[in-house]
C-alpha positions in Angstrom: 5.9 -0.2 -14.7 4.1 2.8 -13.7 4.4 6.1 -15.5 6.6 8.9 -14.2 3.5 10.8 -12.9 2.2 7.9 -10.8 5.6 7.3 -9.3 6.0 11.1 -8.5 2.6 11.1 -6.9 3.4 8.0 -4.8 6.8 9.4 -3.6 5.3 12.8 -3.0 2.6 11.1 -0.8 5.3 9.0 1.0 7.5 12.2 1.6 4.4 14.1 3.0 3.5 11.0 5.2 7.0 10.8 6.6 7.3 14.6 7.3 4.0 14.7 9.0 4.9 11.7 11.3 8.3 13.0 11.9 7.2 16.6 12.9 4.1 15.3 14.8 5.8 15.2 18.2 7.4 18.6 17.9 4.1 20.3 16.8 1.5 19.7 19.6 -1.1 22.0 18.4 -1.5 21.1 14.7 -4.9 22.4 13.4 -7.6 20.0 13.4 -8.2 20.6 9.6 -4.8 19.4 8.8 -5.1 16.2 11.0 -8.5 15.5 9.5 -7.1 15.6 5.9 -3.9 13.8 6.9 -5.8 10.9 8.3 -6.5 9.5 5.0 -2.8 9.7 3.7 -1.6 6.4 4.8 -4.6 4.4 3.2 -4.3 6.6 0.0 -0.6 5.6 -0.2 -1.1 2.1 0.2 -3.9 2.2 -2.3 -1.6 3.8 -4.8 1.3 1.4 -4.1 -1.2 -1.5 -4.7 -2.6 0.0 -7.9 0.8 0.4 -9.4 1.8 -3.1 -8.5 -1.2 -5.0 -9.8 -1.3 -3.0 -13.0 0.7 -3.9 -16.1 2.6 -1.5 -18.4 -0.4 -0.9 -20.6 -2.6 0.2 -17.3 -4.7 -3.0 -17.3 -4.7 -5.3 -14.5 -2.0 -7.9 -14.6 -3.2 -11.2 -13.0 -0.4 -13.0 -11.2 0.4 -14.1 -7.7 0.0 -10.6 -6.4 -3.7 -10.5 -6.7 -4.7 -13.5 -4.4 -1.9 -12.3 -1.9 -3.3 -8.6 -1.9 -6.9 -9.9 -1.6 -6.1 -12.1 1.4 -4.1 -9.2 3.1 -7.1 -7.0 2.5 -9.5 -9.4 3.9 -7.3 -9.8 6.9 -7.0 -6.0 7.4 -10.8 -5.8 7.2 -11.1 -8.2 10.0 -8.6 -6.0 12.0 -5.7 -8.6 12.1 -2.3 -6.7 13.0 -0.5 -5.3 10.0 2.4 -7.6 10.4 0.0 -10.6 10.1 -1.5 -9.2 6.9 1.9 -8.7 5.4 3.3 -12.1 6.3 -0.1 -13.8 5.2 0.2 -12.2 1.7 3.7 -12.8 1.4 3.2 -16.7 2.3 0.2 -17.0 -0.3 2.4 -15.3 -3.0 5.3 -17.6 -2.1 3.2 -20.9 -2.0 1.6 -19.9 -5.3 4.9 -19.3 -7.0 6.3 -22.7 -5.6 3.2 -24.7 -6.5 2.7 -23.3 -10.1 6.2 -22.3 -10.8 5.0 -18.7 -11.5 7.3 -15.7 -11.7 
């Protein structure tokens, strides 16, 4: 489980991302400096969530079925596959590894 600071940061990033997306249509003239800084918010949020999920309680990488699933999803994303394809492929890899090797 991630520490309280990490969870607070992830929740803060998620809230900020939601607010920016929700108010985007109401604010047609957002300054370019704000939009440039917000462009990296979604990838940062995704990276934070992945980092929390693949680390154990001691902060070290916890190798389980999530690691190959995330790697496959990352490769598919790098190849510009649609997001839903990345998510479904990662979930299928995790499910197959759990079924074949009887992992948690």
